[in-house]
C-alpha positions as a Python dict, from the first residue, in 0.01 Angstrom:
ca = {
    (1, 'X'): (0, 0, 0),
    (2, 'X'): (180, -314, 247),
    (3, 'X'): (-53, -172, 583),
    (4, 'X'): (-326, -112, 379),
    (5, 'X'): (-296, -470, 280),
    (6, 'X'): (-195, -642, 622),
    (7, 'X'): (-470, -476, 767),
    (8, 'X'): (-743, -607, 507),
    (9, 'X'): (-647, -969, 479),
    (10, 'X'): (-281, -1105, 653),
    (11, 'X'): (-318, -1413, 493),
    (12, 'X'): (-348, -1210, 128),
    (13, 'X'): (-40, -1026, 200),
    (14, 'X'): (151, -1321, 289),
    (15, 'X'): (62, -1462, -84),
    (16, 'X'): (197, -1107, -216),
    (17, 'X'): (477, -1125, -20),
    (18, 'X'): (581, -1460, -41),
    (19, 'X'): (445, -1623, -404),
    (20, 'X'): (133, -1827, -466),
    (21, 'X'): (50, -2086, -342),
    (22, 'X'): (-51, -2348, -681),
    (23, 'X'): (-266, -2707, -673),
    (24, 'X'): (-16, -2969, -686),
    (25, 'X'): (-30, -3351, -747),
    (26, 'X'): (143, -3591, -737),
    (27, 'X'): (146, -3856, -996),
    (28, 'X'): (181, -4242, -928),
    (29, 'X'): (517, -4257, -1017),
    (30, 'X'): (596, -3984, -727),
    (31, 'X'): (676, -3643, -928),
    (32, 'X'): (476, -3346, -870),
    (33, 'X'): (289, -3161, -1128),
    (34, 'X'): (30, -2854, -1142),
    (35, 'X'): (-285, -3005, -1105),
    (36, 'X'): (-557, -2902, -1418),
    (37, 'X'): (-853, -2729, -1327),
    (38, 'X'): (-1061, -2972, -1417),
    (39, 'X'): (-955, -3172, -1109),
    (40, 'X'): (-942, -2921, -867),
    (41, 'X'): (-1118, -2963, -508),
    (42, 'X'): (-1244, -2673, -296),
    (43, 'X'): (-916, -2600, -154),
    (44, 'X'): (-787, -2529, -465),
    (45, 'X'): (-1036, -2325, -545),
    (46, 'X'): (-982, -2136, -209),
    (47, 'X'): (-565, -2123, -267),
    (48, 'X'): (-685, -2006, -638),
    (49, 'X'): (-926, -1754, -516),
    (50, 'X'): (-695, -1608, -250),
    (51, 'X'): (-425, -1554, -508),
    (52, 'X'): (-727, -1366, -724),
    (53, 'X'): (-811, -1140, -454),
    (54, 'X'): (-410, -1038, -357),
    (55, 'X'): (-405, -931, -714),
    (56, 'X'): (-705, -742, -701),
    (57, 'X'): (-590, -557, -383),
    (58, 'X'): (-271, -472, -559),
    (59, 'X'): (-459, -342, -880),
    (60, 'X'): (-725, -126, -741),
    (61, 'X'): (-437, 52, -503),
    (62, 'X'): (-300, 165, -828),
    (63, 'X'): (-295, 470, -1116),
    (64, 'X'): (-277, 409, -1434),
    (65, 'X'): (107, 448, -1494),
    (66, 'X'): (173, 191, -1234),
    (67, 'X'): (-41, -60, -1423),
    (68, 'X'): (149, -9, -1733),
    (69, 'X'): (421, -151, -1511),
    (70, 'X'): (293, -458, -1373),
    (71, 'X'): (-23, -579, -1685),
    (72, 'X'): (195, -856, -1793),
    (73, 'X'): (303, -1007, -1396),
    (74, 'X'): (139, -1346, -1325),
    (75, 'X'): (125, -1298, -985),
    (76, 'X'): (49, -1059, -706),
    (77, 'X'): (456, -1154, -596),
    (78, 'X'): (555, -1075, -943),
    (79, 'X'): (346, -696, -926),
    (80, 'X'): (483, -662, -559),
    (81, 'X'): (864, -703, -656),
    (82, 'X'): (815, -481, -987),
    (83, 'X'): (674, -215, -813),
    (84, 'X'): (955, -267, -536),
    (85, 'X'): (1230, -202, -810),
    (86, 'X'): (970, 125, -983),
    (87, 'X'): (912, 247, -668),
    (88, 'X'): (1236, 166, -441),
    (89, 'X'): (1446, 113, -766),
    (90, 'X'): (1780, -114, -670),
    (91, 'X'): (1950, -84, -389),
    (92, 'X'): (2212, 168, -533),
    (93, 'X'): (1935, 372, -684),
    (94, 'X'): (1813, 351, -343),
    (95, 'X'): (2103, 405, -128),
    (96, 'X'): (2173, 745, -393),
    (97, 'X'): (1854, 864, -295),
    (98, 'X'): (1926, 873, 70),
    (99, 'X'): (2265, 1026, 33),
    (100, 'X'): (2027, 1282, -144),
    (101, 'X'): (1780, 1332, 116),
    (102, 'X'): (2022, 1343, 369),
    (103, 'X'): (2209, 1627, 207),
    (104, 'X'): (1906, 1818, 173),
    (105, 'X'): (1787, 1701, 600),
    (106, 'X'): (2157, 1816, 684),
    (107, 'X'): (2135, 2119, 489),
    (108, 'X'): (1753, 2233, 580),
    (109, 'X'): (1734, 2601, 685),
    (110, 'X'): (1395, 2835, 635),
    (111, 'X'): (1379, 3001, 301),
    (112, 'X'): (1381, 3393, 348),
    (113, 'X'): (1040, 3445, 191),
    (114, 'X'): (894, 3092, 309),
    (115, 'X'): (579, 3110, 569),
    (116, 'X'): (668, 2862, 871),
    (117, 'X'): (416, 2641, 698),
    (118, 'X'): (582, 2582, 379),
    (119, 'X'): (892, 2522, 543),
    (120, 'X'): (725, 2238, 761),
    (121, 'X'): (538, 2098, 493),
    (122, 'X'): (897, 2120, 273),
    (123, 'X'): (1051, 1929, 635),
    (124, 'X'): (795, 1693, 679),
    (125, 'X'): (810, 1613, 242),
    (126, 'X'): (1223, 1510, 306),
    (127, 'X'): (1226, 1322, 620),
    (128, 'X'): (867, 1065, 528),
    (129, 'X'): (1076, 1037, 167),
    (130, 'X'): (1368, 939, 430),
    (131, 'X'): (1092, 707, 631),
    (132, 'X'): (993, 529, 323),
    (133, 'X'): (1358, 415, 217),
    (134, 'X'): (1438, 286, 563),
    (135, 'X'): (1590, 546, 773),
    (136, 'X'): (1476, 678, 1100),
    (137, 'X'): (1474, 998, 1377),
    (138, 'X'): (1356, 1028, 1652),
    (139, 'X'): (1090, 1302, 1760),
    (140, 'X'): (1314, 1469, 1975),
    (141, 'X'): (1566, 1485, 1655),
    (142, 'X'): (1311, 1645, 1413),
    (143, 'X'): (1134, 1894, 1656),
    (144, 'X'): (1530, 2011, 1757),
    (145, 'X'): (1590, 2096, 1347),
    (146, 'X'): (1247, 2272, 1317),
    (147, 'X'): (1305, 2482, 1618),
    (148, 'X'): (1675, 2535, 1517),
    (149, 'X'): (1555, 2698, 1194),
    (150, 'X'): (1238, 2847, 1246),
    (151, 'X'): (1235, 3215, 1289),
    (152, 'X'): (1277, 3409, 1643),
    (153, 'X'): (965, 3618, 1628),
}
């Protein structure tokens, strides 16, 4: 999703990642307050429009289960943070998932009644999950692993 949003509009990605830009004004006494919509100028409307577009991009990329998790979020950043926690979990959960998947990777073997296509699909699933959690492999490592457990026939 990150790549899709960046390709769609990189400025929107920065709003999602860093938080919304909120129109502010400086009062006569020097304090800064949030502007009311009645005093927005064209630049303020553009900021608010971009924030709404960022939220829309995230909403349209979600299914009904994810939508219920983020329906109460106010900004695109809040939505993104909630989705990250839901998909990656906190660091301990993420580390546990990496360890579990690495164990599957290390013990990977072709099952007796498994086709080569099924084996490759299962292997790709494991490595893609690891990649999504930040673990990288060289192409050479992946090819060697597959060849090592492919049947001689």
